[in-house]
NUTOR-106278 format. One record per residue (C-alpha): y, x, z; residue in one letter. Coordinates in steps of 0.25 Angstrom, whole numbers, plus 5000, padded with zeros to 4 digits. Layout:
N
YXZA;...
//
This chain:
188
502049684997X;502549775010X;503349655016X;502249545014X;501749465025X;500349475031X;500349345040X;500649205036X;501949115040X;501049085053X;501049225058X;499449235054X;498849335045X;498849295031X;497549205030X;496349205017X;495849075010X;494849065024X;496149065033X;495649215038X;496749335037X;496749375024X;496649525021X;497549605011X;496549585000X;497049455000X;498449455005X;498749594998X;500049625007X;500249475011X;501149365009X;502449395002X;503749395012X;505049395003X;505949405013X;505249545017X;505049585003X;506549565001X;506749695012X;505549775012X;505949885019X;505149995009X;504449984996X;503550034989X;504050074975X;503350104963X;503650134949X;503150084937X;502850244934X;502050264946X;500850174941X;500550284929X;499750384937X;498950274942X;498850214927X;498350344922X;497450354935X;496750214931X;496350294917X;497350224908X;497550274895X;498950364893X;499250254882X;498850134892X;499750204904X;500950234893X;500950084889X;500750044904X;502050124910X;502750124897X;503050254897X;502050384889X;501050444901X;500050544899X;499050514912X;498650644910X;499750714916X;499850614927X;499150614940X;498450474943X;498450404955X;497650304961X;498150164964X;498250194979X;499350304976X;500250174970X;501350154979X;500950014983X;501449974997X;499749944999X;498450035000X;497249984995X;496150085000X;494750084996X;493750165005X;492350204999X;491150265008X;491850395003X;493350375004X;494150475011X;495650465015X;496550405005X;498050455006X;499050375000X;500450394997X;501750284998X;503150294996X;504150185001X;505550144998X;506550115009X;507249985005X;507449945017X;508550005027X;508950165027X;508650235040X;507350155042X;506050195048X;504650135045X;503350175052X;502050145047X;501150035054X;499650045050X;498649925052X;497450005047X;496149945039X;494949965047X;494150075042X;495350165038X;496350255046X;497650255039X;498950355041X;500150345036X;501050485035X;502350475040X;502250355048X;503550325049X;504550335036X;506150345040X;506950315027X;508550355028X;509050265016X;508550145006X;507850194995X;507050315003X;505650324999X;504650385008X;503250415007X;502150395017X;500550415015X;499450335019X;498050405023X;496850305025X;495650365030X;494350265031X;493650305043X;492550185044X;492050065036X;492449945042X;491649805041X;492449755030X;492449805016X;494149775014X;495149815026X;496549805027X;497749855034X;499349895032X;500249995033X;501649955038X;502850025037X;503949965049X;505249975052X;506049895060X;506349785050X;505149785041X;503749805040X;503249855027X;501649845025X;500649895016X;499349835017X;498149905016X;496849865008X;495549935011X;494249915005X;492949985008X;492250004997X;490750045003X;490649885006X;490849844992X;
//
């Protein structure tokens, strides 16, 4: 996902069925690029057990979560999470008229070279201020994990319901891109 292309073989943006640039809701992360996927630089790990707090938050019964997770689960002992808190390499933001700041954390694992530094580059969606802390990730070894936090602050209602942007971690030889999809629900 983080290595997908958002341009086509003609070096133009991927188009939709009307020959207009397709948005993130049509392309998701983009077209798979197998050679880049073979050497992604950073990955977003997620384990099956990471879904248990999310499933508990969806109000599944202990029995249902136990069947899905294939281990005994007591949701009353688990702090539930929303889908945005899963360690996915993408961000889906819904802005309502009463929405405030939304903060999400992500953890990445270096599968590229040791002693590599990634700096963030943000393409903010219209109507949202996007801040990332820290703005650089410095890895001293392979398989090292580092975390970052993204803060989304709505500041204006744009003229369209859906907007898009991206967050990219850029070292010397990779681009690790995470799409940002935004829906302004007061239009619905």
